[in-house]
Structure formats: structure tokens, C-alpha cells
C-alpha positions in Angstrom: 87.0 -124.6 178.8 86.6 -126.5 175.5 86.7 -130.2 176.3 90.1 -131.0 174.6 91.8 -128.2 176.0 93.1 -130.5 178.6 93.8 -133.4 176.2 96.1 -130.7 174.5 97.7 -129.7 177.2 98.7 -133.1 178.6 99.9 -133.8 174.8 102.3 -131.0 175.7 103.5 -132.1 178.7 104.0 -135.6 177.9 106.3 -134.2 174.7 104.0 -134.9 171.9 105.2 -132.8 169.1 103.0 -131.5 166.2 104.4 -132.3 163.0 104.3 -128.4 161.3 102.3 -128.9 158.0 103.7 -126.9 155.2 100.0 -127.5 153.8 98.6 -124.7 156.3 98.9 -121.4 157.1 97.6 -118.6 159.0 97.5 -115.1 158.6 97.3 -112.2 160.9 99.6 -109.2 162.2 101.9 -109.8 164.8 101.0 -106.9 166.4 98.5 -104.7 166.5 97.3 -101.2 168.4 94.4 -101.2 170.5 93.2 -97.9 171.5 91.7 -98.3 175.5 88.0 -97.8 176.5 87.6 -98.5 172.4 87.0 -102.1 170.5 89.8 -103.9 167.9 89.2 -106.0 165.1 92.2 -108.5 164.3 92.1 -109.6 161.1 92.7 -113.6 160.4 92.5 -115.9 157.7 93.5 -119.0 156.7 94.0 -121.6 154.1 95.5 -124.9 152.8 96.1 -127.6 150.7 96.1 -130.5 152.2 94.9 -131.7 155.5 91.2 -130.0 155.7 89.5 -128.9 159.1 86.4 -131.0 159.5 85.4 -128.3 160.9 86.5 -124.7 159.1 84.0 -122.7 160.8 85.2 -124.0 164.3 87.6 -121.4 165.3 88.8 -120.8 169.2 91.8 -118.2 170.4 93.4 -119.0 173.2 96.2 -116.4 174.9 99.5 -117.4 174.4 101.1 -119.5 177.7 103.7 -121.5 178.5 102.6 -124.9 180.2 98.3 -123.8 179.6 95.5 -123.3 177.3 94.1 -119.7 178.4 90.5 -119.5 176.7 89.9 -116.0 174.8 87.1 -117.1 173.0 85.0 -120.2 172.5 81.3 -119.9 170.8 80.7 -123.5 172.4 82.0 -123.0 176.1 81.6 -119.5 176.3 81.8 -120.0 180.4 85.0 -121.2 180.2 86.5 -118.3 178.5 88.9 -116.1 181.2 87.3 -113.1 182.9 89.0 -110.6 181.4 87.5 -112.3 178.0 84.2 -113.2 179.0 81.7 -111.3 177.3 83.5 -109.4 175.1 84.9 -110.9 172.3 83.3 -113.1 169.2 85.1 -114.4 166.1 84.3 -114.0 162.3 84.4 -117.6 160.5 83.4 -117.2 157.2 85.0 -118.1 154.0 88.3 -119.4 155.9 88.2 -116.6 158.1 89.2 -116.8 161.7 88.8 -112.8 162.9 88.9 -112.0 166.4 86.6 -109.2 167.8 87.4 -107.6 171.0 84.5 -105.0 172.5 86.4 -103.2 174.9 90.1 -103.2 175.2 90.9 -103.1 178.9 94.5 -102.5 180.3 94.6 -106.1 180.7 95.0 -106.7 177.2 98.3 -105.0 176.8 101.1 -107.1 175.6 99.2 -110.1 174.7 99.3 -112.9 172.9 96.6 -114.5 171.4 96.5 -116.9 168.7 93.4 -118.5 167.0 93.1 -122.6 166.7 90.6 -124.0 163.8 88.8 -127.0 164.5 90.5 -127.7 167.9 88.7 -131.1 168.6 90.1 -133.0 165.7 94.1 -133.0 166.5 96.5 -135.3 164.7 100.1 -135.8 163.6 98.8 -133.2 160.5 98.0 -130.4 163.0 99.0 -127.2 162.2 101.1 -125.3 165.6 99.0 -122.8 165.9 100.3 -121.5 169.0 103.4 -120.5 166.9 101.8 -117.9 164.9 100.9 -115.2 167.7 99.2 -111.5 167.6 100.4 -109.1 170.3 97.6 -106.5 171.4 99.6 -102.9 172.3 97.3 -101.1 174.5 97.3 -97.0 173.9 95.6 -94.1 176.5 94.7 -92.1 173.7 94.1 -91.7 170.1 96.6 -90.3 167.9 95.6 -86.9 166.4 93.4 -86.7 162.9 95.2 -85.4 159.7 94.1 -82.5 157.8 95.1 -82.0 154.2 94.5 -79.2 151.7 95.0 -79.2 148.0 93.9 -76.3 146.0 95.2 -72.5 145.4 95.6 -70.6 148.9 93.9 -67.4 148.0 91.2 -65.4 149.1 87.7 -66.0 147.2 89.3 -69.7 145.7 87.8 -72.9 146.6 90.0 -75.4 148.0 89.4 -78.9 149.1 89.7 -80.5 152.9 90.1 -84.0 154.0 90.3 -84.9 157.6 91.6 -88.4 157.9 92.3 -91.0 160.8 93.4 -94.4 161.8 91.8 -96.9 163.8 91.8 -100.5 164.2 87.9 -100.7 165.4 86.8 -102.6 162.3 83.2 -102.6 163.2 82.6 -99.6 165.0 84.7 -96.5 162.8 85.2 -93.2 164.4 83.2 -90.0 164.0 84.9 -87.2 161.9 84.1 -83.5 162.3 85.4 -80.0 161.1 84.9 -76.9 161.8 83.9 -75.2 158.9 80.6 -75.5 156.7 80.9 -78.9 154.6 79.4 -78.7 150.9 79.7 -81.1 148.6 81.2 -83.9 151.7 81.6 -87.1 151.8 83.4 -90.0 153.8 85.4 -92.7 153.1 87.1 -95.9 154.2 89.9 -98.0 153.1 92.0 -100.8 154.8 95.7 -100.0 155.4 96.8 -103.4 155.8 97.2 -105.5 159.5 94.0 -104.6 160.7 94.6 -100.8 160.4 91.7 -99.0 158.8 91.6 -94.9 157.7 88.6 -93.3 157.4 88.3 -90.0 155.6 85.9 -87.3 155.4 86.5 -84.9 152.3 84.3 -81.4 151.5 85.0 -78.2 149.7 85.8 -74.7 151.5 85.6 -71.5 150.0 88.3 -69.0 152.1 87.0 -66.2 152.7 89.9 -64.6 155.0 93.6 -64.6 154.7 94.2 -66.5 157.5 91.9 -69.5 158.5 92.3 -72.0 160.6 90.5 -75.5 159.7 90.3 -77.9 162.9 89.4 -81.4 161.9 87.7 -83.7 165.8 88.0 -87.2 165.5 85.6 -89.2 167.9 86.4 -92.9 168.5 84.3 -95.6 169.3 84.2 -95.6 173.8 84.2 -92.2 173.6 87.7 -90.7 173.2 89.0 -87.7 171.2 91.5 -86.4 169.7 92.0 -82.4 167.8 94.1 -81.7 165.6 94.4 -77.9 163.1 96.4 -76.6 160.5 96.2 -72.3 159.3 95.7 -71.0 155.8 98.0 -68.3 155.4 96.3 -67.4 152.3 96.9 -64.6 149.2 95.2 -61.6 148.5 94.3 -61.6 144.7 92.9 -58.9 142.8 90.7 -59.2 138.8 91.7 -57.3 136.3 90.6 -53.5 136.1 87.2 -52.7 133.6 86.2 -48.9 132.6 82.9 -49.4 131.9 81.2 -47.9 129.7 83.7 -49.9 127.8 83.5 -48.4 124.6 81.5 -44.8 123.8 81.7 -41.5 121.5 81.7 -38.6 124.0 80.4 -35.2 122.9 83.1 -32.4 123.0 82.6 -30.2 126.2 79.4 -32.2 127.7 80.2 -34.1 130.9 80.0 -37.8 131.0 80.2 -40.2 133.6 83.2 -42.5 133.4 83.3 -45.3 136.2 86.3 -47.9 137.0 86.1 -50.9 139.4 88.8 -52.9 141.0 87.9 -56.3 142.2 89.5 -57.9 145.0 89.6 -60.4 147.7 90.5 -59.1 151.0 89.1 -55.9 152.3 92.6 -54.3 153.3 93.7 -55.0 149.9 91.7 -51.7 148.4 93.7 -50.1 145.8 94.4 -46.4 145.0 92.4 -45.4 141.7 93.6 -42.7 139.8 93.0 -41.5 136.4 95.3 -40.2 133.5 92.9 -36.7 133.5 94.0 -36.3 137.1 92.7 -32.7 136.6 88.9 -34.0 136.0 86.5 -34.5 139.0 86.4 -38.0 140.3 84.9 -39.7 143.9 85.9 -43.4 145.0 83.4 -45.5 147.1 84.6 -49.4 148.5 82.4 -51.6 149.8 81.8 -55.6 149.6 80.2 -57.6 146.4 77.3 -58.8 147.8 77.2 -63.0 148.5 80.9 -62.7 148.0 84.2 -63.1 149.5 85.0 -60.0 147.5 85.4 -56.2 147.3 85.4 -53.7 145.1 86.8 -49.9 144.2 84.8 -47.8 142.0 86.5 -44.5 140.8 83.8 -42.6 139.6 85.2 -39.6 136.8 83.0 -37.3 135.3 85.0 -36.7 132.4 84.6 -33.2 129.8 86.6 -33.8 126.6 87.8 -31.2 123.9 88.3 -31.8 120.4 91.9 -32.6 121.1 91.1 -35.3 123.2 90.1 -37.4 120.0 92.5 -40.6 119.2 93.8 -40.7 122.8 93.5 -43.5 125.9 91.5 -42.6 128.7 93.5 -44.7 131.7 92.6 -45.9 135.0 95.5 -47.4 137.2 95.2 -49.1 140.1 98.1 -49.1 143.0 98.1 -52.2 145.5 100.3 -53.0 148.1 102.0 -55.2 146.0 102.0 -53.7 142.8 100.4 -51.5 140.3 97.9 -52.2 137.6 96.1 -50.1 134.6 93.8 -50.1 132.0 92.7 -47.6 129.0 90.0 -47.1 126.9 90.4 -45.5 123.3 88.2 -41.7 123.6 86.2 -41.1 120.7 85.3 -37.5 120.6 82.4 -35.9 117.8 82.7 -32.1 117.7 79.8 -30.2 118.3 80.4 -27.9 114.7 80.0 -31.4 112.5 
């Protein structure tokens, strides 16, 4: 233990009272959650406007106790650190920091209160009461489930943005996130939520190819523990406007011509029934998937034989879907053979 710890203990026993200087402040969370078997980083910093420390980079951490100073981390006297922390702790002291890193959290650490002491070898009436500012460690045996958010239009064939996020307190060793979908335009970020809690976020884009999709995200924390969550996408089927080909042409009276009507849609079971307003003329229908796309098409091919009386009328194709009906038309221009 640090050579001044016994001296501090004697001061307390003899009733020596430290003057709580308002010129000093130590900032650290009052409580922090730590995953058993993982690590935990306890953020801490201090400032002052009077009574500067002789050694601001000299920071020691203790376990709070009524009548003793169990040593948690001391770079000068590492062998005096109590067994439960020995070899597991380190302190970050740059820029008035006093942050503690515990590399392996165990159940022994649960509910313990710890506190830092800056420049413990120099104690006087102006010394801050460091033991009044403590952090309690709450050890948990399993990580929280990650969270999935999906933004965008949930229709088959559309592209949405998928985000998976997980919180942790192991700043040096961030958890790994994975998704069960192809990752496209992916990127990862990490933000501080304050109080020693950090959030990692995996973002990607995803093209919905089926009406019912399941997105699953897995987080693996430092130390090996995992958690998983999933969410369902119940997408709507969609269709594009009908099209007739050729869109505009001149038909020769009495001659047979081929005209097609094409319906594009996103779900295979969403195939419409295509009909023409010239129902007496022969037509055939075929359905297939559009190559390389999450889209299907139904094509009706009409053998149209025009008559002089058809000139100026409309040739109309109608699509009857399970959720409604749509149609499109082209004008008929018929050229007489007598001309």
C-alpha cells in the first residue's frame, strides 16, 4: 500500500478532519453498470482554482471502507493492491483525468464503492475529501439486447436503412455488431452517452425482397458474452403503372398486329389478371421474374386486327390486383387499305 495510507488512516482514527475545499471538484458517475467477464472504464476528471496538486498525474484508487483504505489501483505500489484488483486495473491521468480501467470484471466487484485520490502523498488542511465522491459498480451477468431501428418505406423492392445499436461501459474494447442481412454501404460509429456509457451503431442499407423479412442483430462484448434481438418487416406489395407497347402506332385495317401490356409488381403472389377491352381478340399471358431484381412482371400479348370503325377509339388494358384495379389506354389510328 502507498506509504501515506497508514498515515491517512491514523488521521481518521485520531479525529483529524479534512477541510472540504470548494476550490476542488471531482467528477465521476455515482453508479456504473459492468458486464461480468468484460471490462469497465470509469470516467473521472477533476478541476480546481486553488490548492493545485504537486503531482496531478499521481492518482490512486481505493475501495470505500469505514476504517481502512483497501487499495484498488496504485502504479507506485502495485503489489499492495488487494487481490481482487491486482493486475486488473490501470489509471488514465492525462488532462486532469483520473479514470479507472478494470480489465476483467468479477462478481466480487458487485456493489463495491470506489473513489480516486489525487496526489495522496501530499495531504493537508486544504485537501479535498476524495472519499466523499464515490462510484458504485453494478455487475450484471448478461448483456442487454441490442436495438434495431428501420427507416424508409416498407414496401417490397424498396431500400430501407437498418441500424443496430448496443450500449456498453467497456470503452477500450468496444463490442462487435453483426446482422443476418447483406451489408451494403455500411458504417460504424460510437458515441458517448455520458456516465461511462457508450453506444456503438452499425448502419447499413437493405433492399426488401420478400413481403415478410426478419432482421436479426447480434452483439458480442469483450469477454465473449453475446446478446441477440430480431424484428420483423411486414412489407407491402407494390405495383408500377401499366404500360402498352407500342405506345403509339398506326394499324392497317384488316391486318393482325401484336400489342403487349406489361404489369410490374413486387410480390410473386401479387400477379394481376390482365384483360383487354377487345375481349374477342386472342391474347396470351405469361409471368416471370425480372432478371436481377426483386420484381415480377405479367405480360399479356394481344393479336389485334383493326377495322375502319375502330379509328379514334381507345385500346385499353386493365389489371385486376387483389387490392384493386388499374388500367391504361392508347389511341387507335387505323389506316384504310383503300387509301
